N, C-alpha and C positions, 0 to 999 in steps of 0.2 A: 454265398450271395447275401449281401446286406442291402436293404432298401431303406431310405430315410427321406424325410421331407427336406427339400432344399430351399423352398420358398413358395410364394403364392403369386399368381398373375394378378394384374390390376383388377380383374373381375372376380377374384377370389379362388380361381381354380388352382389346386395344388400342383406343384412341380416336384417330382421325386428324383432322387439321386440313387444310382445303382453302383455298387462297389464290387468289382471282380478282383480276386486276389488269389494267386497260386502259391504264395509264400515267398516269391522273389519279385514278381511283377504285380503291381496293383494299378487298376484303372478305375476312375470314377467318371460316371456319365450321367447327364441330366436329360429330362424330357424336353426342355426348352432347346430347340435347335438340334436335338439328338447329339448333344455336344460332349466331347471329352473335356472335363474340367481339370483333372489331375492325372498324371501318369508317373508312377514311381518305379525306377529301375536301379539296380545296384551299380556302383562304380567299381574300379579295380580292387578296392578294399572290401567290397561286399556291402558298403553303406548305401541304403536306398535314398534317392533324391528325386524330386519332382522335376521332370524334364520338359514340361509344356507350360505355355503362358495361359493365364486365365484368372479366375476370381474365386474366392471362397464363399461368395453369397450371390443370390440371384439378381439383386438390384443393379449391379454394374453391367450385367448382361442386358437387362431391360433398357438401361440408359443408353446403350449403344457401344458395342465392342467391334473391333475390326475382324469379325468372324472367328474369334478365338474358339478353336476346337469344334466348330459347328459343321454339320452337313449342309452344304450349300446347293441350291437349285431354285427353280426348276432347271435353269441353265447356269452351270458354273462358268466363270470367266465372262468375257465381254461379247456383246452383240452390237455391231456398229450402228450408231444412230438410233438404237432401240427399235429396229425395224427389220422384218424379214417377210418373205413371201413363201407361202406353203400351199400347194395345190391350187394356185391361182388367186389366193386371198392374201391380202396384205395385213399384217399384224403390227400394231404400234405399241411398244412397251415403254415403261418408264425409263428416262435417261437419268440414272442416279449416280453416274460416274462421269462428270463433265457432259460431253455430247453423246455418251454411250450408256448402254445398259450393262449392269454388272451383277453377277451372282444372284439372278432371279428377281432383282428389282428392290423397291423400297421396303417391302415386307416379304423377302424370300424365305426359303425353308429354314434358314438360320434364326428367324424371328417368329417361328411358329411353335406351338405346343404340340409335341408328338405324344403318342401313347406308348409307354414302355411296358414290356412284358418279359419277366425273367424266364430264361430258358435253361434251367438247371443251375448248377453252382457257379459256372464261369462264363455264362453267356446271357445276353439280353437282346431283345428285338424291339425296334422302334417302328411304329406305324404312323403314317400320315396320309390323309386324303386331301389332295389339292384340287379344289373345285374348278369346274369349267369356268374360264374367265378370270381366275385368280391371277393378279398381276398381268392381266390381258392375254394370258396363254390359253390356247384352245384345249378342250378335253378335260374330263375328270381323270386325274392321275392318282393312282393308288400306289404308295411307296412303302417298301420295307427296307430297313437297314439293320443288319444283324452283326453284332459285335461278339466275338468269342475269344477268350484267352485260354491258351493251352499249356500243357506241361513243358513244351519246348520253348517257352518264353516268347511266343509270337502272338500278336493280336491280329485276328482275321476280321476284316470288314467286308461284308457282302451286301450289295445293293440289288434290289429288284423293283420293277415298276411295270404297271399295265395301264392302258388308257382306252377310252372309248372313242377318241378322235385323234387323228394324226397330230403330233406335237413334238417339238424339240425336247429332248431329255438328256441331261448331262449332270450327273451327281458326283460330288467329291467330298473329301474330308479336308477341313481347313485348319488343322492343328498347326500352331507355331511351336517348333521344337527348339530347345536349347539343351543340349546333352550335358553341359556343365552345370545347369541349374541356376546359373547367375551370370552376370556380365554379358558380353555379346558373343555372337557366333562367328566372328571373323577368323578365328583360329581353327574352327571346325574344318575338316577336310571332306571333300565331296568327290565321289566317283559316280559319274552319270553317263552311262553308255548310250550316247546319242551322237550320230555323225552330222545331223542337221538340226536346226531349229526353225521356227517360223518368225522371221524378223518383223519388227513392229514399226508403225509410224508414230508420230508425236502423241497420238491418243491411245497408244498401246494396242492398236488393231493390226492384225497381220497384213503385211504387204504382199507376200507371196508364200508359196508352200515350203520352200526350203532354202536356208542359208547354211553352207558348210561351217562347222565349228573349227575346223583345222586352222591353226595359225591365229586364232582369236582368243580373247579372254573367256570365251564360252566353251572352250575345249576342256571338258572334265572327263574325257575318256580314260585318263589316268588321274588319280587323286591329286587335287590341288586344295590348298587352303582357300577358303572363300574370300578372305581379305587380300589375298596375294595380288589379284589383278582387278579388283572391284573399282579402283580409281583410275584405271587405264584410260588413255585418250582413245575412246571408241564411241562412235555415233550411237550404237545400240545401247550401250551402257548409259550414255548421257540422256537418252530419251526416257529411260525408266528410273534414272537416278541410282542405278545399281542393277541387280538381276531381278527381272520380272518378266520371264520369257517362257514360252512353251517349247520344250524339247521333244523331238520325235524319237520315241524309244525304239531301240532295236528289239526284235522278237525275243521274248523270254529274258529280257534284260533285268538285272538287279541293280538298284541304286543303293549306294552305301555312303552313309554319313558317320564320321568318327570325331570324337573330341579327345585330343591328346592329353588334356589336363586331367580329366576324370577317368579316361580309359573306356568310356561308354561308346557303343556303336549301335547304329540302326541300319538294317538292311531292308529294303522295300522291294517287294515283288507285286506287279499289278497286271491286270488284263487290259488296262486302258492303253490307247495308242500313243498318248502323250502325257507329259508331266510338266506342270507349271512350277518353276523354281523361282521363289520370291524371297529376297534376302532381308526383308523387314525394314527397309529404309524409310518407310512412311510412318513408322512408330516415332512419336515426337516427344515422349515424356509426359504427355497429358494424362495418361492412364497409369493407375497403380493397382497392383493386386498381389496377394500372397507375400506382402511385406516388401515389395520391390517396385521400382519405377520402370516402366516399359519404354525405354528410349530406343533410338535408331539401332537396328540390328540386334535387338534383345532376343529375337527368335527368327526362325526361317520356316517357310512353308514348302512342302513338296506335295503338289496337288495332282493326282492322277486324273485324267480327263480326256474328253474329245478336244479338238483344237479350238482356240478362240474364234468366234464369229463363224462357226461351222454352218449355221442355218443359211448363211449367205454365200457359202463357198462350196459349190458342187465338186471342186477338186480335192476337198478334204474328206476324211472318213465321215459317213453320214451319221448324224445325231438324231434323225427322225424316228420316233417310235410310233408304230401304227397299231390299230386295234387287231387283236389276235396274236400279236407278238409280245415278247417279254424282254424288257431291258434288264440286262444282267451285267454286273461289273464287280470285281473283287480286288482287294489289296491286302497283302499280308505284310505286317511290320514285325521284324525279328530283332529282338534286343539282346545284346551281349556286352 
């Protein structure tokens, strides 16, 4: 385990970076946003390359990144019109994504300073206390996110949270992957074992609980190149400008992403009921990091989660955490 200074917050608080390295896989994480900044994995020739989007310094993260590598919350994804009712009380949240609330608001967990604690040679635990009323959410929420790299070349991310008042809780990891390490992700192949997704309206809010993927550009039950059908004449693709949808995962499903150029693969196992697949179409070339420009489709996100707008949808799996209960979720990323 290596620990080093990554930068300072505007008020002078230090931000540390932690390096986990098993000799083949290396992960760098920072206390700002509990974020993955770098992730090095070998290609088919054994050459390690960085497969995630991000920056080499703190300043670009502070200036505003599209959640590169961060833990997002208190509620990942969208809440319609920034409003929900819980136990008879209406809560009004910031609408920071058009008419809707996204990823915890204007200063969600991705923009907070966590406290990192090394847990041996290949693990680190990040802690954050989200105070009652932060971003207008109820309850003091205490959160732990534990990252561990093992000898089998997998990165395990475990989330835990407790609260003193009922509150929505939905945490995820928002890393942008590019297994080639450069260029775009359109030639990557994706196998996503889901028979249905939650279709969206023009504001990317779910319309209803399930739309079959069969016969559509969203059928990744067998591996397809991401760019193969991304420009198809399809109303759902048009609304998001590409893929930005929640897929309802089959039990014990494994999501597999491969890059034919480098030979790298990523297999994802999660306890979450859904996964948001986002193909990075909103990256517009205005951001630059690690010597490259981040244009459209420079990376993709696979975000394990509760379904979008769950606080307003009693027909979706419940995201409400109550006092005395423990929020637990985990995702394992296996690299090969």
